[in-house]
N, C-alpha and C positions, 0 to 999 in steps of 0.2 A: 251196742242199739245200732252199729252199722249195717249188721246183718238184716234187721227188719226195715231199715231204712232202704236197702236195695229189693229185698223179698218182697215186701208189700207191693209197691208200685209195679212189680213184673206180675205178680200175680193179679193185679186189677187189669194190667194190660190185657193178660191171658182171658179172663172173664169177658172184658169188653171185646176183644176181637170174637170171641165165643158167641157173643149175643149177635153180633153184627153179621157173623158169617152163616147165622144158623138157617137163613132162607136157601142157601146154595146147597145145604145137604141133601142127601138122598134119603127120601124118607123111608121109614120102615117100619115094620109094626113095634108100636110102643106098648111096653109093661107097664102096668100101674098107670094106665092113661089119665087119671084123675087124681093123682097123688097130691099134686101141688096146690090142688084147690081146696083140700080140707083145712079148716082154720087153725086145727092143732093136730099134733101126733107125737108119739113117744117112740124110744128105742133105748140101746144101751151101747155103751162104749168100752173098748178094749185097747189098752195103748202100752208103748214103750216109753218111758221117761229118762232125761239124763239132768240130774239136778246138779247144780254147781254154783259156786260164790263169786260174787264181783266185789272186789276187796282193795281196799287202799291201805298201806302201811303209813306208820307215823314217820314223819321226816326225820332225816339223819338218823335210821335204824340203825345202822352199825357203829354208830359214835356213842349209842347208849351203853351205860354201865350198869349192869345187872346184879342185884343182889341175889347171894345164894338161896335165900328164903323164896325168891321169885321163881325158882325152878326145882324144887324137891325132887322131882322124880329124873333129873339129870344129874349123873355122878361127874363133877366137874368142879374143879376151884373156881373157875372163871369162865366166861363165855362171851362170843361176838356172835350177834345174830345177824346175816346179812339178808336175808328175803323171805317172804312169805306167799306161797302160791296155793292154788286150789286144783285138785284132780276129782273129777266126777266119776261116777258109777253107776252103770244102768241100773234101773228100775223098771215098776212097771204100775199101770194105772187102771182102776176099774171104776164105770160110773152108770149113770141112768142118764138119760136126755129126754128133755120136753122143749117142742118146738111149737112156736106161736105164730101163725103167719101174720105179717105186717101188712103186705101187699104184695103186687105182682112178683117183685124182685127182692122184697126184704123180709128176714124171719128176725125173731128173738129166740134166743136160747137160753135156758136155765139147765145146766150139767151138773149134779152133784156128784163128787166123785172121791174115790179113795187113792192116794198115791203113796207107793212105798219107793225109798230111794236111800242113797247114802253118800256123801260127800267128804272128802279128805282134805285136811289143813298141812300143808308140807313146809315144814320150818328148817331152811337150811344155815347152820352155824358151824364154827369151829370153837371146839371145847379145848381147854387148858388144864392138863394135871402136871403139876410139878413142871412147870413152865414148857411143857412137850403139849404142842397142838395137833387137832384132829378135826377134820373136816365131817361133820355128820349131818344126816338129815333125820328129822323128830317128826313122826305122823301122827296127827289126830284124826280120827274116824268118827263122823258126826252121822249118826243114822235119824232119818225123818219118816214119820207115818203122817201124812197130811189129809185132813179132810177138806175138801175144795168146794167153794161156791161161787162158781163163775156166772157172769150174766153177760152173755155176748149177744153183738147183732151182726147178720149176714147180708151182704150184698150178692145175690146170686145170678148167674147167667139164664139166657133162655135155654128151655131144655133143647139139647139136639138127640132126638131120637131117645136112646136109652141113656145118656149121658150129660153130664151138667159140671159146674164149675163154681167156685164161689171165694170170696174174701171175708174176713171177720177181723172183729176188734171188740174189746169189752173190757171189763173189770172183775177180779176175782178176790173173794175174801178166804184166807185159809188159816186153820189151827193145825200145830204139829202137836199130835198125841205123844210124840216120842221126845219132846223136848227134855233137855236135861237140865232146865233152869232150876228146878227145885230138887234136883238130885243131891243126897246126902255125901260129902266129903269125908267119907270114913279110912280113906288110905291117903298116902302120898302121892299116887296118881292124880294129876289133874286133869279133869275132864272139861272140855271146852262146851260151855252151856249156851244155848241159844232162847231168845225170847218165843212165846209159843204162838203167836200171832203176826199175820203178815196180809199185806194187800198187793195184788199183782196188776200190772197192765199187761193185758194178751192180744197178740196180734197173729194172726196166720191167712191159711186159705187150705182149700182142699180141692178134690174132685169126688163126684158121686155117680153110681151106676144104678140103674134101675133093673132089676132081676123081676122073675116072674112072680114072687112072693114078697119081695123086701128091697128096699133101697140101701144098698152098700157104699159107704164112703170111705176115702182115705185122707187124712187131716194132718198137716203141719202147723203146730203152734208153738210160739216161744212166749214165755210169761217173765216180766220183769218185776222184781220184788221192789217196794217203793221205802221199805221200812228198816232201820237199823236193828240187825238180829241179835249182833253180840251182846252179851251180858258181860259187861267190864268188871273183871276183879284184879286184885293186885298181883299178878303172875305175866310171866314173859311171852303166854300164848295170847293174850286178850291186851296187854298194854302194847304188844307192838302193832297193833291193827287198829287204824282210826275210823274206818267203814268197813263194815261186812253186810252185802245186801245179796238177796237170792236171785237166781235166774234158773228157769227149767226150760227145757226143749222136750216136745210131747210129738211123738207119731202115735197117731190114733186110728182104729178102724171103727166105724160106725155103722150100727145094723138097726133101721129105722122101718 
């Protein structure tokens, strides 16, 4: 959360400064002069996302004695698990946008979207065979296809010729169509399964540019999942994690 604590006040400051200094700007010909007075408008969104996990391992992880039945996909007489980490993989997002004007500086937005992404869990361990130890990393890849339903509120600056800025905050409900919660376990390969539904808190900000025919925006947004995602099963990959929550960083381009 520390990144958002720093970023949001900075974006708010930029928007405020932009509003205060608008009178000092050199007046130019405005594109779409009555655009911000419309009660509502629509558009679409294209973005690049980065999904990752915020995780906490169980206490005294490296002292846990694991039974071989808890790691059937690892060839070892015994093992010691030291740490679990998360690695993000870039993905992409597409969506449609509906904007409702609430006031001179306030908008409400509903942006149903589809996000494709992947995350990896990395398990660092030492495996022992015939009393000989070897340090290895076992990786579990988790793909996600999220249907997102975010409801957001924007505070925007005064328009400066053909430029504007804003900050936003809101809540989002997501369903993971690629959730592996109900996947059958037909082999010895263990799959880390997630729950299908999650709720996010979204914060961010962006800039928008008024062109001759449409408004173009660049936005940075961070979503912090509130629900525990991991489906606990009796294996080394789930029993080693106390809490697993989602985080999503999104850079998007809006066309309105």
